Structure formats: structure tokens, C-alpha cells
C-alpha positions in Angstrom: 42.3 30.6 55.5 40.5 27.9 53.5 40.3 24.2 54.2 41.3 24.2 57.8 40.6 21.6 60.4 40.4 23.6 63.6 41.2 21.6 66.7 43.5 21.9 69.6 46.7 21.7 67.5 45.4 23.6 64.5 46.0 20.9 61.9 45.4 21.7 58.2 43.4 19.3 56.0 41.7 19.4 52.7 37.9 19.3 53.2 35.7 21.1 50.7 32.2 20.2 51.7 30.0 18.2 54.1 29.9 15.4 51.5 33.7 15.2 51.8 33.3 14.8 55.6 30.7 12.1 55.2 32.9 10.3 52.6 35.8 10.5 55.0 33.7 9.1 57.9 32.6 6.2 55.8 36.1 5.6 54.7 37.3 5.1 58.3 34.4 2.7 59.0 32.0 5.1 60.8 28.5 4.6 59.5 26.5 5.9 62.4 26.1 9.6 61.7 23.4 12.0 60.5 23.0 15.6 59.5 21.4 17.7 62.1 18.9 20.5 61.2 21.5 23.1 62.2 23.8 21.8 59.4 26.2 19.9 61.7 27.0 16.2 61.2 26.4 14.2 64.4 28.5 11.1 64.8 27.2 8.5 67.2 29.1 5.7 68.9 26.7 3.9 71.2 24.1 5.1 73.6 25.5 8.4 74.8 28.7 9.0 72.8 28.2 11.8 70.3 30.4 14.2 68.4 29.3 17.2 66.3 31.2 18.2 63.2 30.6 21.7 61.9 31.6 22.8 58.4 31.4 26.6 57.8 33.2 28.6 55.2 35.8 25.9 54.6 36.5 25.4 58.3 35.8 22.1 60.0 35.3 22.1 63.8 34.7 19.1 66.0 32.8 19.5 69.3 32.1 16.7 71.8 28.4 16.5 72.8 27.3 16.1 76.4 26.1 12.5 77.1 22.4 12.1 76.4 20.3 12.6 79.6 18.5 9.4 80.4 21.1 7.1 79.0 21.3 3.6 80.4 24.4 4.2 82.6 22.9 7.4 84.1 19.6 5.6 85.0 21.5 2.7 86.6 23.9 5.0 88.5 21.0 7.1 89.7 19.1 4.1 90.9 22.1 2.8 92.8 22.7 6.2 94.4 19.0 6.6 95.3 19.1 3.2 97.0 22.2 4.3 99.0 20.5 7.5 100.0 17.2 5.8 100.9 18.6 2.8 102.9 22.2 3.4 104.0 22.8 7.2 104.3 19.7 9.0 105.4 19.2 12.2 103.4 16.0 14.4 103.5 13.3 13.5 100.9 13.7 15.9 98.0 17.5 16.2 98.3 18.1 12.4 98.0 16.4 12.5 94.5 18.3 15.5 93.4 21.7 14.1 94.5 20.9 10.7 92.9 19.9 12.2 89.5 22.8 14.7 89.4 25.2 12.1 90.6 24.1 9.6 88.0 24.6 12.3 85.3 28.0 13.1 86.6 29.0 9.4 86.6 27.7 9.1 83.1 29.7 12.1 82.0 32.9 10.8 83.6 32.5 7.4 81.8 31.3 8.7 78.4 33.5 11.7 77.8 36.8 9.8 77.5 35.0 7.6 74.9 33.9 10.8 73.1 37.5 12.2 73.2 38.8 8.9 71.7 36.2 9.2 68.9 37.2 12.8 68.3 40.9 11.8 68.1 40.1 9.0 65.7 38.2 11.3 63.4 40.8 14.1 63.6 43.5 11.6 62.5 41.7 10.7 59.3 39.6 13.7 58.4 
């Protein structure tokens, strides 16, 4: 099958090259993207919201990217959690750092993934 957009509902669209994808992105007002060395197109929307678009053999596939480690929200959430575990809830030394960093990443993921899904839906509508 040629020229398919593979997503959750298997919609069919006419895309013939990566240039068509870039043109479509510019057409809907998305200018913040670049081509990765693996051939995918990475669309960015802010600090940690990223979406990869793969074009292989006439098939277009969109894949949400995990929020960037070390983004501003993760750092802030980790600092707050560390403060809680240092001063309010006593936790042994190495464990408090691990819980704060992992907790900050989890909070970042929960905040940024809905934004990434909205970006994916926006691109799927127009691509």
C-alpha cells in the first residue's frame, strides 16, 4: 500500500516525500522542525514537546518523543521534591535524590505528553 499515514485509525493521505511533509508542516504554521540524522523529521513545540515523523517506502508514521531529560519543569519539580524529602519527610540520603529525580521526570512526562498528543493530533489532521 502506497501513500499511507499510519496512526491509530489508519487514515490514508497523499504524501510522496519528506519535502511534502515539510511543506505540509509549514502550511499549518509549524516552523520549528528539523531533519534528524536517522532520516526522521523532529517537530518541536517548546522545551520538551517533540514528535518524530518517519517516512519510509511511502508510509508516514508519527511517534511522540519522551520529554527531554533536564527540561525546566523536571528540574523545578525535582528541586521541590528534594526539598520535601530533605526537610519535611525524612528519607535516607541516596534514596531522596533518586526519588526526587525520578519523580521530577514523571511529573514532566505527565505534563508534557498531553501536549505532545495534541501536537500529534494537529499534524494528523492536516498531513
